[in-house]
N, C-alpha and C positions, 0 to 999 in steps of 0.2 A: 677724532672728531667725525662721527658718522652722521651724515645728513642726507635727508630725502626731500625733494621738492616736487610737488605736483603742479600740473598745468593742464590746460585744455578745457576747463569747465566753461559754462556759459548758459545762455537761455536758448532753448530750442523747442519747436512745436512737437506735439505727439506725432510719432512716426519718423521723426528726424534722427540724426546721428551725431555723435560726438566721439572724439578720440582723446582720452586722458593719457598724460605722460607722467613718468616718475623718474626723475634723474637722481642717481645716487652719487655720493662722493664720500671718500674716506674708507671705502671697502668695495669689494667686487661681487656682483650679483651671483657669480657661479658658486660661491661658497654660502649663499644665504637663500632661505626660503622668502618669497615675496608674496604678500597678500594685499588685496584691495578691500576696503571696508567703506561703508556709507552710514550716514546718520541723518535722519530727517527730524525737524523740530518736534519735540515731545515724544520721540521714540528712542529706544535703545540702538546703540550701534550694532550693525549686522555685518557679517562677512559676506562678500560678493563673489570673490574669486581668489584663487591662490595658485602658485607654482611651488610645489614642495621640492626639497633637495633630493628626496627619495627617488622620484621618477621623472621629474621635470615636466609632467604633463599638466596642463591647466585643468582646474576643476572649478565648478560654479554652483552657487546656490540655485535651487530649482526655478525660482522666479525669473531668472535671467538667462536660463539655458536656451540656446538657439538664437539669442539676440546679442549677447555679449561675447567678446573674444579677448582673452588675455594672452599677452605675448611678451617676450623680452629680447633685447638685443645686448648680448654680453659685451660686444666690442664698444658699445656706446654706454654701457652701464645704465641702461634705461629700460623700464618696464612700461607697458602700454595696456590700456583697457579701451578696446573698440566697442562702442555701444551703438547698436542699431535698433530700429523700431522702438524708440524711446517712448515710455509711458509716463503719465503724471506721477505714478507711485515710485518712479525712479528718482524723483527729486530728492535732493539731500547734499550734504557735504561729503565728498569722497576723499578718502585717505589712503595713501599707500603705507605699507609697514614692512620691516625686514627683520629677520632674526636668523641665527646660525642653527636653529632647530633642524635636526635630520629626522624627518618623518616622511610618510607616504600619503598623508591626508592633510587637509587644511586644519589650522589650529585656531583657537579662540583668541580674540584681540589681546587678552591679558598675557598671552604667551609671547607676544612680540615686544622687543625691547626698543626698537627704533621706529619712529613715526614722522611722516610729513606733517605740515600744518593744514593740509586739505585744500580742495578746490570745489567751488560751488557748482552744482548741476541743477538747473531748473527747467522742468518740462511742463509747458503751459501753452494753451491756445489763446 
C-alpha cells in the first residue's frame, strides 16, 4: 500500500510564497524518483520539478527556475516544494508522484505509478 499525501496549498497574493509537502508511506524515498506536477483548469498536466534516482539533484521546468526549490528529507520520507515569488500562472492543483524509475532526468507523468490526490494553489490579488 504505497500512498502519497500532499499538503500546504492555499490562496496567496502574487509575489508570495508557499511550501508544499508530500508525505510518503509504504515505501522509502531513497529508492524512488519523486516528481511534482501541476494542472490548471482547461490545461494539460505539466511537470514542475523532480529528483531522479540517478543523481538526486532537483531539476525544474524553465518557468519556475529561480523561484521554486524542491528538496526531500529521507528520514521523514517527505518531499517539499518551496515556491517563492508566486505568479498567477502558477495557479493549479499540485501533485506529487513517485516511481522506482532509475534515470538522470525528469520523466513524463505517465511514467509514474504512484500519485497523491493533489493540493490546490491559487495565486491571485
